C-alpha positions in Angstrom: 10.2 -2.7 8.5 6.8 -3.1 6.9 4.5 -6.1 6.6 1.9 -6.6 3.9 -0.6 -9.4 2.9 -2.6 -9.8 -0.3 -5.7 -12.1 -0.7 -7.7 -12.5 -3.9 -11.4 -11.9 -3.1 -13.1 -12.2 -6.5 -15.0 -9.6 -8.5 -11.7 -8.1 -9.6 -11.0 -6.8 -6.1 -8.1 -7.9 -3.9 -7.9 -7.6 -0.1 -4.7 -5.9 0.9 -3.3 -5.4 4.4 -0.4 -3.3 5.4 1.3 -2.9 8.8 3.6 0.0 9.6 6.3 -1.6 11.7 8.5 1.5 11.5 8.9 4.1 14.2 7.5 7.0 12.2 4.2 7.9 10.7 3.7 7.0 6.9 1.1 7.8 4.3 -0.3 4.9 2.3 -1.6 5.9 -1.1 -3.4 3.3 -3.3 -4.0 4.3 -7.0 -6.0 1.9 -9.2 -8.0 1.7 -12.4 -11.3 3.4 -12.9 -10.3 6.4 -10.7 -9.8 4.3 -7.6 -7.9 6.3 -5.0 -7.3 5.7 -1.3 -5.0 7.7 1.1 -4.5 7.0 4.8 -2.1 8.0 7.5 -0.6 5.1 9.4 1.1 5.6 12.8 3.6 3.0 14.0 2.0 -0.4 14.6 -1.2 0.6 12.7 -2.7 -2.0 10.3 -4.8 -1.0 7.3 -6.9 -3.6 5.4 -8.9 -2.6 2.3 -10.2 -3.9 -1.0 -8.4 -2.6 -4.1 -9.0 -3.3 -7.8 -6.6 -5.7 -9.5 -3.5 -4.0 -10.9 -3.5 -1.2 -8.4 -0.3 0.3 -7.0 0.4 1.2 -3.4 2.9 3.9 -2.5 4.3 4.3 1.0 5.4 7.8 1.8 7.6 8.7 4.7 8.9 12.1 5.8 12.4 13.4 5.9 13.8 16.8 7.0 13.7 18.0 3.3 10.1 16.8 2.8 8.2 13.7 1.7 10.1 10.6 0.6 8.7 7.6 -1.4 9.7 4.6 0.8 8.1 1.8 -1.1 6.0 1.0 -4.2 3.9 -2.2 -4.3 1.8 -3.6 -7.2 -1.4 -5.4 -6.2 -2.2 -8.2 -8.6 -3.9 -11.6 -8.1 -1.6 -13.2 -10.7 1.7 -12.4 -9.0 0.5 -12.0 -5.4 2.2 -8.7 -4.7 5.3 -7.1 -6.3 7.6 -4.6 -4.7 8.7 -2.0 -7.2 11.8 0.1 -7.0 11.0 3.5 -5.4 
């Protein structure tokens, strides 16, 4: 349903790309060390590429009738590429 790519870029920052392959809008939220925070709305087929600090986490939020739903959690790390965490 979703595609993601991780590339190590040096200086403790990692290039991360995410593509919303679903049929609904999602909210991508990236939370990292040193108060790093990024939040963007992605419509179907949208691709977002950004630099994030090592050991950041990405949350993908969808929307259900009862409200927001955490769809996926991803750890961004150059040591383990990326790791999907249980939501």
